[in-house]
N, C-alpha and C positions, 0 to 999 in steps of 0.2 A: 652490456647486454649484447647478445648476438642478434643482429638485424639482417633481414634479407635486403636484396638490392632495391626492391620496391619500397620497403620501409625506410631505407636510407634516403631515397628520393623524396618521400613525403616529409621526412625530418628536415631535409635541406631547404624545403620551401619550393621545390621544383613543381609541385602540384598545387600551388597556391598558398598565400599567406596564412589563411585560416587553417588549412590542413597541416601546415608546418607547425603552427602553434598547438594544434590538437595533438600532433605526434610528440611534440616536446613534453606536453603534459603526461601522455601515456608512458613515455620512456622514463620520465622522472619518477612516476609512481612505481614503475617496475624496478627501478634502482633502489628506491626506498624499501620495498618489500622483498628484495633479493631475487627477483625473477631472472631466469637465465635467458628468456626470450619472450616474444609476444605470441599470441595465438589468434587465429581468425575467429570471428564471432558470426552468428547467424542473425542476431537481433539485438536491439537495445531498448530499454525502457528509461525514459529521461525524466528526472525530477527537476525541481527549480523552475516551475511553471507559474506559480502564483505570484502576482505582483507584490502581494503582501510579504512574501518570503524573499524575493530577490531584489526588489526595489529598483531604483533608477540605474544603479551600477550594472545590475544583471541585465536589464533591458538594453542598455547601451552596448554591452558585450554581444548579446544575441544579434542585435541589428548590425553591428560591425561585422560579425562573421557572415551573416546572411548577405550583406552588401558586397563582401569580398568574394562571393561566389561559392561559399561552402555548401556541399551537398552530401547527404548521408549515403553510405555505400551498402547498407543493410536495412532490413525492415526496422523502423524506429517508431516507437509510440510514446505518448506523453502521459505524465502524471496529471492529477486534477489541477485545474486552474483555480483562481481565487473567487470565481463566481460562476453561476449558470450563464453560459454565453448568450442565451436567448431571454431568460427571465430574471436578469440581474437586478432590475428595479424592485422586484418583489422581495429581494433579500436585503433591501436597504442600502445597496451599493451606490456610491455617488458617481457622477459623470466623469470626474478626473480619474478615479480608480478604473472605471470601465474603459476609458480611452487607452490607458497604459496597458491594461490587461490584454486588450485586443491587439495592440502593437506587438506584445510578446507572442501571441498566437500566430500572427502573420509572419513574424520573423522565423518561427519554427517551420511554418508552411513553406516559406521560400527555400529553406534548407532541405525540403523533401520529407520532413517528419510528419507522420500521421497524427492529427490533432484529436486523438481518442479521448484525452483528458480523463483517464481513469486509473485507479490504483489496482485494478484487476485486469491487466492486459490479456491474461490467459482466457478471459471470458469475452474479449473484444477483438479477437483475431490475431493476437500475438501469442502463439502457442508453440513454443520450441519442443523439439523431440528429445527423447531420452539421449543423454550424452552430448547434446549440443552445448557449445560454449557461447554464452551470451553476456551482455553487460547491462545489468539492470540496477536501477538506483532507488526504487521504492522498497522500503524495508520489508513490508509484509509480502510483496511480490517476490522478493529475493528468497525468502524462506520457502514460499510455496513452490517456486521454480526448482530450487535445489532439492527439496524434500519430496514433493508430490509428483512433479514432472520428471525428476532425475536429470534436469538440465544443470549446467555448471556456471555459476556466477558469484562473484564477490559482491559485497554490499557497496556499490558504487555511489559516489556523490553525483549531483546533477551535472557539473562540468565534466567529470571523467566519463560519464555515460555518453554525453554528447560527443566528446572527443573520440570515444570508441566507435560511435556511429559514423563519424566523419572519416575515420581511418579504416574501419572494419577490423580493428585489432584491440586486444586488451592484454595486460601482462599476465603471464602464466604463473600464478601462485595461488595460495589459499584454497578456496573451494574448487578451483579448476584442476587441482591435483588429487589423486586418490587418497593420499595421506591426510589431506585437509578435510576429508569427508567422513573420517572414521568416528564412530560413536565414542564419547568420552565419559558418559555416565548413563546408568539405567534408571529410568523413572518408573517406579511401580505405582500405578494409578489405583488407589483404593476407594475413589469416589465414583458415584454413578454419574454418567455424562448423558443427559437426556436431550440436550439442545445445544445449538451453537454457543449460547451464553455460557454454559458450563465449560465448554472447550476454551472459551476466552479466559475464564477465571483460571483454568488449569495452566494455560500458557503464561499468564501473568505471574502466577505463583511460582512456576518453574523458572521463569526468567529472573525473578528476584532471588531464588535460591542458588541458581547456577552462575548467573552473571554472564558467562560466556561458555563456549563449548558446544558439543553436539549431543543432545539428549536422545536416548533410545527408549521409547515409550512401550511399556508392557501393561496388559490388563485392559486395553480398550477393545471392546468387542466389534464395534463398527464406527465408521466415520465417513460422512458425505462431504461433498465439495464445500458446502457452507460451513461445516464444522472445521475443516482443514484450513480454510482461508482466514477465519477469525482466530484460530489457534496460532497461525503464522504471525498475524498482526500483533497479538499479545506477547508472544515470545520475543519479538523484536523491540517492543515498546519498553518492557521492564528490564530487559537484558540486552546483551550484544549478540544474541543468538542468530545465526544465519542459516541454520539447517537442523532438521531433526529426522529421526527414523521412527517408524511405528510398526511394530511387529504385525505382519499380515496385511498391511495397508500400503506402505510406501515401497517403491521398487527396489531400493538398495538395502532394505532392512535384512534381507536374507543373506547378504554378503558380509554382515558384521560379525566380528568375533568379540563377544561381550565378556569373555572370561576375565575375571579379576577386576572389572570396572566397579567404581563406587555405585552404591545403590541409594536412591533417594525415594522415600515414600511420600506420596501426596494424598492426603485425606480430605474428606468433606470439610473438615475444620480449616484446612489450609485454603480451600476455595473461598470459604466465608471470610477468612482473614484478608484475602485479596479484595473482596467486595468492600469490606469495611475500610480498608486503606484508601480506596479510590472514591469513597462516597463522603461528601461534605453535608453539613446541616443545611436545611432549607427546603422550601416547597417547590418542586420542579414546575416550571411553566412552559418548558419546551422539551418534547421528546424528539431525539435525533437517532435515526436508525440508518445504518449503512456505512460502517467503518470496519472493514473494507466495504466498497460499494456493494449494494444489494444485487443479488441475482434476480432473475425474473421470478424464480420460485419464491424468494423471500418477499418480493413485492406482492405476489399473489396471496401469500399468507397474511400480510398486513391488511390487504383489501378484505379478506374474509373476516378478520377481527373487527372490522368497522361496520359490518352488516347490521343495520338497524341502530347504529350509534352515531354520535357526532362529537367532534372536538369541542370542548367547553370554551365559552367566551373568555378571552384573555389568555388562552393557552395556545400552544402550537404543536403540530406534529409534522416534522420535516423528514422526508425520506430521501436518501441520497443514492445515486446510481450512475452508471455510465450512460452515454447517449445511446449506445447500441441496445442496452437492456431497457432503457426508457422507451425507445421506439417500439420494441417488441411488447412490452407491458402495456403500452397505450393501445396497440393494435388489438390486444386481448381484453381491453376494457378495465384493467386493474388500476391504471393511473386515474381514470375518470371516477372509479369507485372511491378511491382514497380522497380525491379532491372534492367530490360531492359531499363527503362527510366532514369537510373543513380542513383536511390535511393538504400538504403540498409535496410534490415529488420533483426534486431538482436533479439535474444532470451536470456533468462537467466539473463538479467541485465537491467539497465535503466540509463538514463542520470543523475540521482541523486546520484547513488552509484558507478558508474564506474569512472575511471580517465579521465573525458571528456577533461581535459586540454591537454591530449596527442593526441587528435584528430587533432590538428593544426588549429581548428576553433576558432574564437574570440567572436562571438555573436550569441546566440541561440534564435530562435523564436519558440513559442509553443502555443498550445491551452489550456495548463494546468496551472492553478494558482499555484498548488503545485510545479511543475517543476520550474516555474519562481521564486518562493519564495526561493527554496533551492539551485539551481545551481550556482548562483553567489558566495555563500559561500563555496560550496563543491568543485568547480573547478576553481573559479576565473574568469570565462568568463561572459560577459554581457548577459542580458536576456530581452526579450519582450514577451508580451502575446497578441495573436490575435485569431480570429476565425480560425477553421481548414482550410477553404478555403484560407483565407488571409495568414496564416502561410506557407502553402505549396506553394502558388503562389510567395512568396517572394524569393524562390530559383529556380524558373523555368525560362526557356527562354521565351522571349516575354512579 
């Protein structure tokens, strides 16, 4: 690969041992994927934050790099941790897990990473511009950045995103190139999409059908941020999709030549099939909303649903969001309204990466296909997927 003089110095270790190791990783990835050179990035979103995911080995690596003086060169934000950093006891998290999770957070802080702890960095201050090259490792955020924002990122792993942040570089291949962003199939949407939940079912159904590639959606009349972020999450969960185009919605759709592309029709029956595939038998005792993290608008909607109602004894309603959205929702009284009705609003973490099995609940219901896809394997509890209203109602009195 062609490297600049500055990049050669980083690779040689002249700018520190950790930077040298990071550049070795970046160059190795570039060689594997046939990149001719590296490209400068404007930001990174780093996964591999939950202690439950990276364990002692990951913790030791982060502390080693931090102690070696590694510092990020671009804006860098973090994926969710394994617990609410303030209210971890309410989640059933033990002292040992807490201690090691905090050490992970502090190691990132020492490297200059913003400890946002959210899967929606674009709602928490990390908002790249159209055409920016970035290195993001949260799968749902990757799809959103490529598709909705028009930024350019491959689906990085946690180590490669951190390495990119430390060097300010990433290999130039895949979604960083025009040819990697071209639509590969047309998805004709024949189902009515009235809520984010239907968008999630659509994404899951398309991911299962396509597996990989870049879908071009036709037939969707309107889509808001909440629809697009949950669609992004579902596409990445059921398939290896890292980008989509949506006619009249996403910025690069107008540049696509769809002549001769395969056409895939998605009906209401296909959406129902996705729901059935993700739903197991059992009576839900915990409703989890916020995968990806809830926006303030979604928290407000849940608060309105709870007016005059309460969470039933023995049941739980857990809402998951970023610290930034939590603080804003609390200022507006939405957090207090949810918790007065018996629910809980957690920040910094989510149902997929926290030790949900420690909660004491046995069956989760959610409006997110991504959550229902992963939770049974990450925590061992059952899962069902329903509309937001139905999921919340499952745990309320009356």
